[in-house]
C-alpha positions, -999 to +999 in steps of 0.1 A: -454+347-217-441+339-253-415+312-257-389+337-268-361+320-249-365+285-264-376+290-301-383+316-327-417+317-342-422+314-378-459+323-375-471+354-389-487+381-363-519+375-383-518+338-376-513+345-340-541+370-336-566+347-358-558+317-333-563+336-302-596+351-316-607+316-325-603+301-290-615+335-274-647+328-296-649+292-286-650+303-247-674+331-253-696+312-273-693+280-252-688+262-283-656+239-291-635+250-321-616+238-348-579+230-338-557+261-344-525+243-358-538+251-394-529+286-383-498+282-366-483+247-377-480+215-358-448+223-339-443+262-336-447+263-299-432+298-297-461+309-317-483+287-295-474+304-263-479+338-281-514+329-288-513+320-250-504+353-240-528+372-260-557+350-245-546+355-210-542+394-214-578+393-224-588+376-194-566+401-173-584+429-190-615+415-177-606+415-142-587+380-136-559+378-114-528+353-118-526+330-089-502+303-102-491+279-132-501+245-143-479+221-157-489+195-185-475+169-204-457+154-174-464+119-186-440+102-210-470+087-227-490+117-232-455+134-246-456+106-273-491+110-281-486+147-291-450+145-303-431+165-278-402+155-254-409+182-227-438+194-204-458+228-212-474+253-189-503+272-184-515+302-163-539+296-134-563+327-128-582+331-095-618+324-109-603+287-118-601+281-081-634+261-068-616+252-034-636+279-014-670+266-030-663+230-012-653+214-044-684+225-062-677+225-098-699+245-122-706+221-151-719+250-173-684+265-174-668+234-190-670+222-226-653+185-225-638+180-190-618+155-176-601+152-140-570+142-128-552+140-093-519+158-087-495+175-061-503+214-057-471+233-043-477+267-026-445+287-031-433+306+002-404+325-018-400+338-052-379+315-077-363+339-099-326+331-093-303+324-125-289+293-108-320+275-098-315+239-088-336+213-069-323+224-034-335+259-042-369+247-055-375+225-025-366+255-001-391+279-018-420+256-012-442+264+018-463+234+020-482+209-006-517+198-009-537+173-025-555+188-059-578+179-085-573+195-120-602+196-144-588+200-176-608+210-206-603+219-242-616+245-263-606+223-292-634+200-306-630+165-296-596+171-278-581+169-313-547+185-300-513+187-314-489+205-291-496+238-305-532+237-299-528+228-262-500+251-253-521+281-272-552+268-253-535+277-219-522+240-218-560+226-217-567+246-185-602+242-169-607+244-133-591+231-101-599+222-065-572+219-037-576+197-007-576+214+030-545+197+044-511+215+041-480+195+045-444+209+042-418+191+024-400+179+054-426+155+062-428+136+027-410+131-006-432+140-034-420+114-058-429+087-030-467+097-028-497+073-039-528+083-054-560+066-059-589+086-075-627+073-075-655+086-099-690+081-085-677+057-058-657+035-085-621+035-086-607+048-121-573+059-117-541+053-095-507+063-097-475+075-079-452+104-079-428+090-100-454+093-128-448+131-129-415+136-146-401+109-122-407+134-093-429+164-091-402+186-078-383+180-111-414+193-129-416+221-105-378+229-113-385+229-150-413+253-148-394+276-124-364+278-148-389+283-179-408+308-163-378+328-154-365+324-190-398+340-204-395+369-180-424+358-157-406+339-128-428+321-100-436+340-070-445+336-036-480+326-028-485+310-062-501+279-066-483+252-089-502+221-100-472+199-109-489+174-134-509+142-132-501+113-111-522+088-132-545+087-159-572+116-165-608+106-166-637+122-183-662+136-162-700+152-169-724+169-149-736+154-116-703+132-111-683+132-078-647+127-076-626+117-048-590+116-047-564+101-019-532+113-023-509+098+008-497+119+026-514+148+017-550+136+024-580+138+001-596+163-023-630+158-038-651+178-063-689+174-074-699+185-107-731+205-107-760+191-126-773+208-159-807+199-154 
């Protein structure tokens, strides 16, 4: 999924290999690493996606299965923080989905977790046409669900520029989907409201407009981008469309609960490491 359609990488193949190896060691050794922008440069997004692809291929070779994508950097404030003017994306694998575990999140799999509440779109049709627009994207969505994304970073101290987070699979970690499945003819994604609590204390609020003005716009961006990269979105895949409000650091033993109206609720409990 290297970003061949949008940019030409100036990084050497050896730099891409070295960055992928650094991130791979960080995950295998469960120890954060230095940023990879010293290898890729701070703005070579094409090289960063090439690293993401290398790391993804390694996971696939070990038996993981792609189940969807996540969209990151949908907030204008976060885009300014890392110096970009567009979102990024990462790959969701089957072993990242904690929904069937009743929202029990294994803390031992995470390094520096943060949590955010989102709308998850589940596709009922492929999005592989050339002339994609909001109408076609809306029609392809089977239903939406409340979701918690547990983002994580292999980069020490979350010291990230755009190339660091893209290479690191858009800082992906784990995710939990709510039970309720709501079709788009029952609500407008940009009008949802969200409240998230941590251990019973409200820590984040937001709405659909916080996600690129409309989560469906985020989905459209991803559908077009994924098609350009030669990996279009497919029926049955899950798309985490981006944060509806500020993300919050979490630790072992934490209990997170989000209400996303009218999609219902979603909860996660982080296991204790004691």
